[in-house]
C-alpha positions as a Python dict, from the first residue, in 0.01 Angstrom:
ca = {
    (1, 'M'): (0, 0, 0),
    (2, 'E'): (39, 160, 384),
    (3, 'N'): (-355, 196, 318),
    (4, 'L'): (-459, -161, 304),
    (5, 'K'): (-417, -183, 650),
    (6, 'D'): (-710, 50, 657),
    (7, 'I'): (-891, 38, 378),
    (8, 'H'): (-1170, 348, 360),
    (9, 'I'): (-1309, 224, -5),
    (10, 'G'): (-1552, 518, -32),
    (11, 'A'): (-1220, 722, -46),
    (12, 'L'): (-1108, 526, -260),
    (13, 'V'): (-1305, 536, -518),
    (14, 'Y'): (-1378, 900, -502),
    (15, 'E'): (-1006, 971, -586),
    (16, 'L'): (-1003, 765, -857),
    (17, 'V'): (-1328, 936, -973),
    (18, 'N'): (-1123, 1278, -1003),
    (19, 'E'): (-868, 1105, -1175),
    (20, 'Q'): (-1050, 969, -1446),
    (21, 'D'): (-1266, 1231, -1454),
    (22, 'I'): (-1617, 1091, -1466),
    (23, 'T'): (-1924, 1354, -1447),
    (24, 'M'): (-2136, 1296, -1188),
    (25, 'S'): (-2443, 1248, -1434),
    (26, 'R'): (-2265, 955, -1586),
    (27, 'I'): (-2156, 763, -1232),
    (28, 'C'): (-2545, 854, -1163),
    (29, 'R'): (-2632, 690, -1487),
    (30, 'F'): (-2388, 411, -1392),
    (31, 'L'): (-2532, 308, -1095),
    (32, 'H'): (-2885, 414, -1109),
    (33, 'S'): (-2815, 604, -809),
    (34, 'T'): (-2862, 1033, -690),
    (35, 'E'): (-2629, 1260, -700),
    (36, 'N'): (-2668, 1258, -263),
    (37, 'E'): (-2608, 899, -254),
    (38, 'I'): (-2263, 905, -490),
    (39, 'L'): (-2210, 1155, -208),
    (40, 'E'): (-2297, 987, 55),
    (41, 'M'): (-2121, 655, -99),
    (42, 'Y'): (-1745, 864, -99),
    (43, 'S'): (-1847, 930, 303),
    (44, 'K'): (-1830, 545, 347),
    (45, 'K'): (-1551, 303, 459),
    (46, 'S'): (-1722, -5, 338),
    (47, 'L'): (-1994, -19, 65),
    (48, 'D'): (-2204, -309, -62),
    (49, 'V'): (-2032, -561, -287),
    (50, 'E'): (-2278, -517, -549),
    (51, 'I'): (-2191, -164, -527),
    (52, 'L'): (-1860, -228, -540),
    (53, 'L'): (-1893, -425, -818),
    (54, 'K'): (-2086, -155, -1053),
    (55, 'W'): (-1778, 70, -940),
    (56, 'S'): (-1537, -166, -1047),
    (57, 'K'): (-1720, -198, -1422),
    (58, 'L'): (-1731, 211, -1451),
    (59, 'L'): (-1350, 293, -1362),
    (60, 'K'): (-1193, -32, -1447),
    (61, 'Y'): (-1037, -109, -1151),
    (62, 'D'): (-1047, -357, -949),
    (63, 'F'): (-1125, -295, -571),
    (64, 'F'): (-1172, -628, -452),
    (65, 'R'): (-803, -711, -547),
    (66, 'L'): (-734, -437, -258),
    (67, 'Y'): (-925, -658, -12),
    (68, 'S'): (-749, -974, -90),
    (69, 'H'): (-417, -801, -75),
    (70, 'H'): (-532, -722, 277),
    (71, 'L'): (-554, -1068, 349),
    (72, 'I'): (-257, -1203, 184),
    (73, 'L'): (-104, -912, 394),
    (74, 'Y'): (-301, -894, 758),
    (75, 'A'): (-493, -1231, 794),
    (76, 'P'): (-340, -1479, 999),
    (77, 'I'): (-209, -1823, 798),
    (78, 'A'): (-557, -2073, 832),
    (79, 'S'): (-511, -2385, 1065),
    (80, 'Q'): (-654, -2678, 924),
    (81, 'N'): (-1081, -2713, 968),
    (82, 'K'): (-1113, -2808, 1348),
    (83, 'S'): (-1470, -2972, 1268),
    (84, 'G'): (-1259, -3226, 1035),
    (85, 'V'): (-1574, -3114, 784),
    (86, 'Q'): (-1410, -3023, 418),
    (87, 'S'): (-1615, -2681, 271),
    (88, 'K'): (-1762, -2700, 7),
    (89, 'L'): (-1633, -2337, -151),
    (90, 'P'): (-1314, -2322, -332),
    (91, 'Q'): (-1016, -2314, -131),
    (92, 'F'): (-750, -2039, -165),
    (93, 'R'): (-357, -2032, -174),
    (94, 'K'): (-224, -1736, 46),
    (95, 'S'): (86, -1772, -43),
    (96, 'L'): (6, -1595, -406),
    (97, 'Y'): (204, -1283, -372),
    (98, 'T'): (136, -1003, -647),
    (99, 'R'): (437, -840, -744),
    (100, 'E'): (296, -504, -593),
    (101, 'I'): (330, -726, -274),
    (102, 'I'): (641, -809, -334),
    (103, 'D'): (771, -449, -451),
    (104, 'Y'): (635, -283, -146),
    (105, 'M'): (799, -543, 103),
    (106, 'M'): (1157, -477, -108),
    (107, 'E'): (1067, -159, -72),
    (108, 'L'): (1060, -169, 350),
    (109, 'L'): (1340, -373, 325),
    (110, 'Q'): (1513, -55, 99),
    (111, 'N'): (1410, 207, 273),
    (112, 'K'): (1509, 37, 609),
    (113, 'Q'): (1160, 52, 727),
    (114, 'K'): (1157, -300, 895),
    (115, 'T'): (1384, -548, 880),
    (116, 'T'): (1346, -945, 722),
    (117, 'K'): (1249, -1004, 1037),
    (118, 'E'): (980, -767, 1105),
    (119, 'I'): (863, -833, 754),
    (120, 'I'): (862, -1230, 834),
    (121, 'N'): (658, -1116, 1203),
    (122, 'H'): (437, -885, 1075),
    (123, 'Y'): (311, -1021, 749),
    (124, 'G'): (373, -1395, 803),
    (125, 'I'): (606, -1412, 463),
    (126, 'P'): (784, -1761, 477),
    (127, 'K'): (1186, -1652, 554),
    (128, 'S'): (1265, -1870, 257),
    (129, 'T'): (1043, -1652, 28),
    (130, 'L'): (1161, -1359, 119),
    (131, 'N'): (1506, -1485, 69),
    (132, 'K'): (1402, -1586, -295),
    (133, 'W'): (1247, -1238, -330),
    (134, 'I'): (1567, -1052, -194),
    (135, 'S'): (1799, -1256, -389),
    (136, 'K'): (1531, -1216, -763),
    (137, 'Y'): (1446, -855, -714),
    (138, 'R'): (1694, -664, -485),
}
């Protein structure tokens, strides 16, 4: 979870390719790319969303969820729309924490890496939510 603060998607894709032992020829065929283009993708900190979607399908892994978790943990809570205009885009609740995030917070507390107050301040998790997690998962 620590790497969610600074995501290097190319390195993560490379790591998963190695774990799954997928051949370069299969990757090239699937992505319609050359070997050099694939190697270049591994070195990039960010990738085009269409390319990332293809990687997600090939590797059967939701790389976009890494960014969603980043937003949950590090993006400030949105205040009311200042212009007063209602957006036509779907609105998502920020407070949907996954089990991985909860486990990460419990690990931070258990290993004394952060106090409850530090977690509340750093990640913006409500005190009542954190206390519920502590009583339920500790």
